[in-house]
N, CA and C atoms as a LAMMPS dump frame, in Angstrom:
ITEM: TIMESTEP
0
ITEM: NUMBER OF ATOMS
339
ITEM: BOX BOUNDS ff ff ff
-5.0000000000000000e+02 5.0000000000000000e+02
-5.0000000000000000e+02 5.0000000000000000e+02
-5.0000000000000000e+02 5.0000000000000000e+02
ITEM: ATOMS id mol type element x y z
1 1 1 N 10.617 16.388 -27.036
2 1 2 C 9.318 16.437 -26.406
3 1 3 C 9.474 16.183 -24.904
4 2 1 N 8.808 16.957 -24.166
5 2 2 C 8.853 16.85 -22.708
6 2 3 C 7.888 15.762 -22.234
7 3 1 N 8.353 14.91 -21.302
8 3 2 C 7.519 13.839 -20.76
9 3 3 C 7.336 14.048 -19.264
10 4 1 N 6.131 13.811 -18.778
11 4 2 C 5.913 13.956 -17.332
12 4 3 C 6.676 12.873 -16.574
13 5 1 N 7.146 13.202 -15.391
14 5 2 C 7.836 12.227 -14.558
15 5 3 C 6.852 11.301 -13.862
16 6 1 N 7.402 10.39 -13.088
17 6 2 C 6.579 9.486 -12.307
18 6 3 C 7.01 9.56 -10.856
19 7 1 N 6.083 9.266 -9.977
20 7 2 C 6.376 9.322 -8.551
21 7 3 C 6.204 7.933 -7.949
22 8 1 N 7.226 7.509 -7.216
23 8 2 C 7.236 6.233 -6.506
24 8 3 C 7.381 6.527 -5.02
25 9 1 N 6.579 5.863 -4.197
26 9 2 C 6.669 6.05 -2.747
27 9 3 C 6.815 4.695 -2.074
28 10 1 N 7.629 4.653 -1.023
29 10 2 C 7.907 3.429 -0.273
30 10 3 C 7.666 3.723 1.201
31 11 1 N 6.718 3.017 1.805
32 11 2 C 6.349 3.258 3.199
33 11 3 C 6.456 1.945 3.961
34 12 1 N 7.306 1.923 4.966
35 12 2 C 7.567 0.679 5.683
36 12 3 C 7.804 0.953 7.167
37 13 1 N 7.377 0.021 8.004
38 13 2 C 7.624 0.039 9.45
39 13 3 C 7.206 1.348 10.108
40 14 1 N 5.952 1.699 9.917
41 14 2 C 5.424 2.914 10.534
42 14 3 C 3.939 2.76 10.805
43 15 1 N 3.481 3.47 11.786
44 15 2 C 2.033 3.565 11.99
45 15 3 C 1.528 4.724 11.148
46 16 1 N 0.24 4.905 11.092
47 16 2 C -0.362 5.975 10.316
48 16 3 C 0.097 7.336 10.848
49 17 1 N 0.56 8.201 9.949
50 17 2 C 1.021 9.538 10.337
51 17 3 C 0.962 10.448 9.119
52 18 1 N 1.192 11.735 9.332
53 18 2 C 1.151 12.704 8.235
54 18 3 C 2.203 12.4 7.178
55 19 1 N 3.378 11.892 7.601
56 19 2 C 4.44 11.575 6.651
57 19 3 C 4.031 10.501 5.663
58 20 1 N 3.262 9.526 6.116
59 20 2 C 2.764 8.468 5.227
60 20 3 C 1.888 9.081 4.149
61 21 1 N 0.98 9.934 4.565
62 21 2 C 0.065 10.58 3.61
63 21 3 C 0.825 11.479 2.637
64 22 1 N 1.804 12.191 3.136
65 22 2 C 2.594 13.088 2.282
66 22 3 C 3.359 12.305 1.217
67 23 1 N 3.97 11.193 1.608
68 23 2 C 4.698 10.372 0.643
69 23 3 C 3.769 9.804 -0.416
70 24 1 N 2.592 9.366 -0.025
71 24 2 C 1.662 8.716 -0.943
72 24 3 C 0.985 9.68 -1.901
73 25 1 N 0.911 10.946 -1.55
74 25 2 C 0.158 11.922 -2.336
75 25 3 C 0.626 11.974 -3.792
76 26 1 N -0.262 11.578 -4.695
77 26 2 C 0.016 11.661 -6.123
78 26 3 C 0.957 10.603 -6.659
79 27 1 N 1.233 9.571 -5.884
80 27 2 C 2.184 8.54 -6.329
81 27 3 C 1.594 7.685 -7.448
82 28 1 N 2.422 7.436 -8.44
83 28 2 C 2.03 6.487 -9.483
84 28 3 C 2.046 5.073 -8.922
85 29 1 N 3.016 4.795 -8.058
86 29 2 C 3.076 3.497 -7.399
87 29 3 C 3.475 3.696 -5.949
88 30 1 N 2.683 3.091 -5.059
89 30 2 C 2.936 3.144 -3.625
90 30 3 C 3.181 1.723 -3.134
91 31 1 N 4.397 1.458 -2.674
92 31 2 C 4.711 0.195 -2.006
93 31 3 C 4.586 0.489 -0.519
94 32 1 N 3.671 -0.234 0.134
95 32 2 C 3.348 0.093 1.521
96 32 3 C 3.114 -1.175 2.326
97 33 1 N 3.607 -1.148 3.534
98 33 2 C 3.362 -2.278 4.416
99 33 3 C 1.869 -2.383 4.709
100 34 1 N 1.423 -3.615 4.844
101 34 2 C 0.081 -3.887 5.366
102 34 3 C 0.266 -5.088 6.289
103 35 1 N 0.99 -4.828 7.343
104 35 2 C 1.456 -5.879 8.24
105 35 3 C 0.313 -6.661 8.876
106 36 1 N -0.767 -5.962 9.205
107 36 2 C -1.882 -6.6 9.908
108 36 3 C -3.185 -6.459 9.126
109 37 1 N -4.092 -7.383 9.351
110 37 2 C -5.454 -7.247 8.86
111 37 3 C -6.2 -6.286 9.773
112 38 1 N -7.284 -5.734 9.294
113 38 2 C -8.002 -4.697 10.037
114 38 3 C -8.47 -5.147 11.413
115 39 1 N -8.834 -6.416 11.549
116 39 2 C -9.311 -6.867 12.851
117 39 3 C -8.211 -6.871 13.908
118 40 1 N -6.972 -6.709 13.483
119 40 2 C -5.844 -6.637 14.406
120 40 3 C -5.264 -5.221 14.478
121 41 1 N -6.129 -4.224 14.308
122 41 2 C -5.69 -2.82 14.318
123 41 3 C -5.024 -2.431 15.633
124 42 1 N -5.475 -2.982 16.753
125 42 2 C -4.852 -2.656 18.045
126 42 3 C -3.406 -3.134 18.076
127 43 1 N -3.146 -4.308 17.523
128 43 2 C -1.767 -4.8 17.444
129 43 3 C -0.932 -3.932 16.516
130 44 1 N -1.53 -3.526 15.412
131 44 2 C -0.819 -2.655 14.471
132 44 3 C -0.379 -1.375 15.168
133 45 1 N -1.271 -0.774 15.91
134 45 2 C -0.954 0.457 16.642
135 45 3 C 0.12 0.198 17.691
136 46 1 N -0.025 -0.89 18.419
137 46 2 C 0.933 -1.219 19.482
138 46 3 C 2.345 -1.422 18.943
139 47 1 N 2.464 -2.082 17.808
140 47 2 C 3.783 -2.401 17.254
141 47 3 C 4.256 -1.411 16.19
142 48 1 N 3.46 -0.38 15.899
143 48 2 C 3.885 0.649 14.952
144 48 3 C 3.844 0.205 13.51
145 49 1 N 2.728 -0.404 13.13
146 49 2 C 2.553 -0.869 11.748
147 49 3 C 1.188 -0.443 11.23
148 50 1 N 0.948 -0.728 9.955
149 50 2 C -0.311 -0.399 9.303
150 50 3 C -1.142 -1.649 9.063
151 51 1 N -2.438 -1.448 8.914
152 51 2 C -3.325 -2.528 8.491
153 51 3 C -3.551 -2.417 6.981
154 52 1 N -4.105 -3.465 6.409
155 52 2 C -4.424 -3.456 4.98
156 52 3 C -5.438 -2.36 4.659
157 53 1 N -6.435 -2.204 5.514
158 53 2 C -7.43 -1.161 5.294
159 53 3 C -6.842 0.235 5.354
160 54 1 N -5.921 0.457 6.295
161 54 2 C -5.255 1.763 6.372
162 54 3 C -4.441 2.024 5.107
163 55 1 N -3.756 1.012 4.617
164 55 2 C -2.982 1.161 3.385
165 55 3 C -3.901 1.541 2.227
166 56 1 N -5.056 0.899 2.146
167 56 2 C -6.015 1.225 1.093
168 56 3 C -6.541 2.64 1.202
169 57 1 N -6.821 3.09 2.418
170 57 2 C -7.313 4.466 2.609
171 57 3 C -6.243 5.497 2.263
172 58 1 N -5.001 5.219 2.631
173 58 2 C -3.902 6.124 2.284
174 58 3 C -3.801 6.244 0.763
175 59 1 N -3.884 5.115 0.076
176 59 2 C -3.794 5.122 -1.39
177 59 3 C -4.962 5.887 -2.007
178 60 1 N -6.156 5.645 -1.508
179 60 2 C -7.332 6.338 -2.049
180 60 3 C -7.244 7.838 -1.813
181 61 1 N -6.909 8.23 -0.595
182 61 2 C -6.817 9.655 -0.254
183 61 3 C -5.724 10.357 -1.053
184 62 1 N -4.65 9.626 -1.376
185 62 2 C -3.528 10.224 -2.078
186 62 3 C -3.626 10.16 -3.595
187 63 1 N -4.671 9.551 -4.125
188 63 2 C -4.8 9.458 -5.58
189 63 3 C -3.761 8.554 -6.207
190 64 1 N -3.354 7.522 -5.493
191 64 2 C -2.337 6.573 -5.979
192 64 3 C -2.884 5.801 -7.17
193 65 1 N -2.022 5.469 -8.109
194 65 2 C -2.45 4.696 -9.278
195 65 3 C -2.286 3.199 -9.07
196 66 1 N -1.179 2.741 -8.502
197 66 2 C -0.964 1.314 -8.235
198 66 3 C -0.535 1.156 -6.786
199 67 1 N -1.278 0.34 -6.053
200 67 2 C -1.015 0.068 -4.642
201 67 3 C -0.365 -1.304 -4.533
202 68 1 N 0.819 -1.346 -3.914
203 68 2 C 1.555 -2.594 -3.752
204 68 3 C 1.642 -2.898 -2.26
205 69 1 N 0.997 -3.996 -1.859
206 69 2 C 0.968 -4.4 -0.45
207 69 3 C 2.074 -5.401 -0.157
208 70 1 N 2.754 -5.208 0.973
209 70 2 C 3.841 -6.103 1.35
210 70 3 C 4.049 -6.054 2.861
211 71 1 N 5.028 -6.804 3.366
212 71 2 C 5.447 -6.785 4.766
213 71 3 C 4.327 -7.293 5.68
214 72 1 N 3.933 -8.544 5.48
215 72 2 C 2.823 -9.151 6.212
216 72 3 C 3.335 -9.864 7.461
217 73 1 N 2.581 -9.771 8.522
218 73 2 C 2.924 -10.475 9.75
219 73 3 C 2.902 -11.985 9.504
220 74 1 N 3.823 -12.667 10.14
221 74 2 C 3.887 -14.122 10.008
222 74 3 C 2.745 -14.813 10.74
223 75 1 N 1.945 -14.063 11.471
224 75 2 C 0.802 -14.651 12.162
225 75 3 C -0.25 -15.145 11.168
226 76 1 N -0.211 -14.619 9.931
227 76 2 C -1.21 -14.997 8.919
228 76 3 C -0.659 -16.09 8.012
229 77 1 N -1.573 -16.932 7.563
230 77 2 C -1.179 -18.025 6.676
231 77 3 C -1.329 -17.593 5.221
232 78 1 N -0.658 -18.295 4.343
233 78 2 C -0.675 -17.963 2.921
234 78 3 C -2.103 -17.895 2.378
235 79 1 N -2.965 -18.774 2.838
236 79 2 C -4.348 -18.769 2.336
237 79 3 C -5.148 -17.556 2.819
238 80 1 N -4.601 -16.776 3.754
239 80 2 C -5.253 -15.548 4.223
240 80 3 C -4.888 -14.33 3.366
241 81 1 N -3.916 -14.464 2.488
242 81 2 C -3.38 -13.29 1.784
243 81 3 C -4.424 -12.537 0.974
244 82 1 N -5.401 -13.227 0.404
245 82 2 C -6.443 -12.536 -0.37
246 82 3 C -7.192 -11.518 0.497
247 83 1 N -7.219 -11.744 1.799
248 83 2 C -7.922 -10.833 2.702
249 83 3 C -7.246 -9.459 2.774
250 84 1 N -5.917 -9.422 2.618
251 84 2 C -5.22 -8.13 2.598
252 84 3 C -5.698 -7.298 1.411
253 85 1 N -5.787 -7.938 0.258
254 85 2 C -6.253 -7.24 -0.95
255 85 3 C -7.706 -6.811 -0.77
256 86 1 N -8.551 -7.687 -0.259
257 86 2 C -9.961 -7.354 -0.053
258 86 3 C -10.127 -6.169 0.881
259 87 1 N -9.386 -6.159 1.977
260 87 2 C -9.528 -5.063 2.938
261 87 3 C -9.007 -3.748 2.37
262 88 1 N -7.913 -3.786 1.627
263 88 2 C -7.415 -2.566 0.98
264 88 3 C -8.415 -2.078 -0.062
265 89 1 N -9.054 -3.012 -0.774
266 89 2 C -10.009 -2.67 -1.83
267 89 3 C -11.302 -2.073 -1.283
268 90 1 N -11.568 -2.249 0.008
269 90 2 C -12.743 -1.603 0.597
270 90 3 C -12.646 -0.087 0.489
271 91 1 N -11.43 0.44 0.462
272 91 2 C -11.22 1.889 0.377
273 91 3 C -10.629 2.324 -0.958
274 92 1 N -9.861 1.46 -1.594
275 92 2 C -9.113 1.833 -2.807
276 92 3 C -9.612 1.022 -3.994
277 93 1 N -10.09 1.716 -5.021
278 93 2 C -10.661 1.032 -6.188
279 93 3 C -9.673 0.859 -7.329
280 94 1 N -8.437 1.285 -7.142
281 94 2 C -7.431 1.183 -8.193
282 94 3 C -6.753 -0.171 -8.222
283 95 1 N -5.643 -0.225 -8.929
284 95 2 C -4.856 -1.439 -9.118
285 95 3 C -4.154 -1.81 -7.812
286 96 1 N -4.389 -3.04 -7.328
287 96 2 C -3.756 -3.521 -6.098
288 96 3 C -2.964 -4.78 -6.422
289 97 1 N -1.705 -4.8 -5.965
290 97 2 C -0.828 -5.942 -6.172
291 97 3 C -0.284 -6.362 -4.814
292 98 1 N -0.277 -7.659 -4.547
293 98 2 C 0.28 -8.203 -3.318
294 98 3 C 1.625 -8.842 -3.677
295 99 1 N 2.682 -8.47 -2.943
296 99 2 C 4.013 -8.974 -3.294
297 99 3 C 4.739 -9.547 -2.088
298 100 1 N 5.773 -10.329 -2.411
299 100 2 C 6.678 -10.909 -1.419
300 100 3 C 8.109 -10.547 -1.816
301 101 1 N 9.046 -10.81 -0.935
302 101 2 C 10.449 -10.511 -1.208
303 101 3 C 10.861 -11.024 -2.583
304 102 1 N 11.599 -10.201 -3.301
305 102 2 C 12.175 -10.473 -4.616
306 102 3 C 11.176 -10.469 -5.764
307 103 1 N 9.89 -10.204 -5.508
308 103 2 C 8.935 -10.034 -6.609
309 103 3 C 9.263 -8.743 -7.351
310 104 1 N 8.937 -8.707 -8.625
311 104 2 C 9.145 -7.51 -9.441
312 104 3 C 7.801 -6.978 -9.898
313 105 1 N 7.643 -5.678 -9.79
314 105 2 C 6.396 -5.028 -10.169
315 105 3 C 6.73 -3.892 -11.132
316 106 1 N 5.996 -3.815 -12.213
317 106 2 C 6.21 -2.73 -13.175
318 106 3 C 5.522 -1.459 -12.703
319 107 1 N 6.169 -0.344 -13.019
320 107 2 C 5.531 0.954 -12.801
321 107 3 C 4.368 1.047 -13.774
322 108 1 N 3.306 1.734 -13.398
323 108 2 C 2.227 1.985 -14.351
324 108 3 C 2.774 2.8 -15.522
325 109 1 N 2.154 2.67 -16.665
326 109 2 C 2.571 3.45 -17.836
327 109 3 C 2.498 4.942 -17.507
328 110 1 N 3.421 5.667 -18.084
329 110 2 C 3.401 7.13 -17.887
330 110 3 C 2.077 7.707 -18.358
331 111 1 N 1.684 8.753 -17.697
332 111 2 C 0.494 9.482 -18.147
333 111 3 C 0.883 10.308 -19.356
334 112 1 N -0.013 10.436 -20.257
335 112 2 C 0.269 11.232 -21.469
336 112 3 C 0.142 12.72 -21.144
337 113 1 N 1.128 13.456 -21.695
338 113 2 C 1.202 14.896 -21.628
339 113 3 C 0.484 15.535 -20.565
């Protein structure tokens, strides 16, 4: 029996561009930096990174199934981390996971036929 494949995309250390959108398109799981919160979008642009909201919009536009946020600026404190998920969720209604180095995340179950 033939089984459909899965698509994994990894986006790191980049500002918003066509390549980001192309990688995310149709991904079952997208691991993407969300280095800055949306209120620091000017810093994100200056340093070549993404905001949490941009990551959420990329995931929504690309039909991503599981969005994995990582690569956070050290300017934010641990108690601020929920804000990354909230800002991504403003655009993306799917599964959102926030991770740190060495965390393990399962791929979503394969789609049936």
